[in-house]
C-alpha positions in Angstrom: -6.5 0.7 3.2 -4.6 2.9 5.6 -5.3 6.3 4.0 -2.8 8.8 5.4 0.9 8.5 5.4 2.6 8.1 8.8 4.4 11.4 8.5 8.0 10.9 9.5 8.7 13.4 6.7 7.9 16.6 8.6 8.9 19.0 5.8 6.8 21.0 3.5 5.2 17.9 1.9 3.6 17.1 5.2 2.3 20.6 5.7 1.1 20.9 2.2 -0.7 17.5 2.4 -2.5 18.6 5.6 -3.6 21.9 3.9 -4.9 20.0 0.9 -2.2 21.2 -1.4 -1.5 17.8 -2.8 0.4 19.0 -5.8 3.0 20.7 -3.5 3.2 17.6 -1.4 3.7 15.5 -4.6 6.4 17.9 -5.9 8.3 17.6 -2.6 7.9 13.8 -2.2 8.7 12.8 -5.8 12.5 13.6 -5.7 12.8 12.0 -2.2 11.0 8.9 -3.5 13.2 8.7 -6.5 16.2 8.8 -4.1 14.8 5.8 -2.3 13.0 7.3 0.7 10.5 4.6 1.7 8.0 6.9 3.3 8.0 9.3 0.3 7.5 6.2 -1.9 4.6 5.1 0.3 3.1 8.7 0.3 3.2 8.7 -3.6 1.5 5.3 -3.5 -1.3 6.7 -1.4 -1.6 9.7 -3.8 -1.9 7.5 -6.9 -4.2 5.1 -5.0 -6.6 7.9 -4.0 -6.1 10.1 -7.0 -4.9 13.0 -4.8 -3.5 15.7 -7.2 -2.7 13.0 -9.7 -4.9 10.9 -11.9 -5.8 7.7 -10.0 -3.5 5.0 -11.2 -3.5 1.8 -9.3 -0.6 0.3 -11.2 1.6 3.3 -10.2 0.3 3.1 -6.7 1.3 -0.6 -6.5 4.7 0.2 -7.9 5.4 2.9 -5.3 4.0 0.7 -2.5 6.3 -2.1 -3.7 9.4 0.1 -3.5 8.6 1.1 0.0 7.4 -2.4 1.0 10.7 -3.9 -0.1 12.4 -1.6 2.3 10.3 -2.9 5.1 7.8 0.0 5.3 4.9 -1.7 7.1 2.0 0.4 5.8 3.2 -0.1 2.2 3.4 -3.9 2.8 -0.2 -3.9 4.0 -1.5 -1.8 1.1 0.4 -3.9 -1.4 -0.9 -7.0 0.1 -4.5 -5.7 -0.2 -3.9 -4.7 -3.8 -2.8 -8.3 -4.6 -5.8 -9.6 -2.7 -8.3 -7.5 -4.7 -6.4 -7.3 -8.0 -6.1 -3.5 -7.8 -3.4 -2.4 -10.2 -1.8 -5.8 -10.2 -3.1 -9.3 -11.0 -5.0 -11.0 -8.2 -2.5 -13.2 -6.4 -3.5 -14.5 -3.0 -0.1 -16.0 -2.4 1.6 -12.7 -3.0 -1.0 -11.0 -0.9 -0.3 -13.4 1.9 3.4 -12.8 1.7 3.1 -9.0 2.0 0.4 -9.1 4.6 2.4 -11.6 6.7 5.4 -9.2 6.7 3.3 -6.4 7.9 1.5 -8.6 10.5 4.9 -9.7 11.8 5.6 -6.1 12.5 2.4 -5.7 14.5 -0.1 -4.4 11.9 -3.4 -5.6 13.2 -5.2 -4.8 9.9 -2.8 -7.0 8.0 -3.3 -9.8 10.5 -7.0 -9.6 10.2 -6.8 -9.6 6.4 -4.5 -12.7 6.5 -7.1 -14.5 8.6 -9.9 -13.5 6.1 -7.7 -14.6 3.2 -7.1 -18.0 4.8 -10.8 -18.4 5.4 -11.7 -17.5 1.8 -9.0 -19.8 0.5 -10.4 -22.7 2.5 -13.9 -22.0 1.1 -12.6 -21.7 -2.4 -10.7 -25.0 -2.4 -13.6 -27.1 -1.2 -14.6 -29.7 -3.7 -18.2 -29.6 -4.8 -19.9 -32.4 -6.6 -22.9 -32.2 -9.0 
């Protein structure tokens, strides 16, 4: 997964995160995320995904990624697609994974495009009929 936020929020949260003060970053991003800021939502998703200053919680990560992804935030779309692909914090759902990865790939995310290709290959392999 892309690990670091893309940093259009250049306030104290950004500086705190770079210094390793994840709690200060979390405290700054939470109110912004609650107000609907897509990048802050993505950043919180990353923090819950990695367990940075918060207990790792993949369901919360997926929830924050979804909020940002629904606003068109490309990195969140990719991460959410990967979570659906692997079943991290959400039920495994390759159709849902494909939808989110396709949205990110359409915006130029090469990682999402590669994962879509891998998903398509895996689905072809999984659907082959075998006879005993």
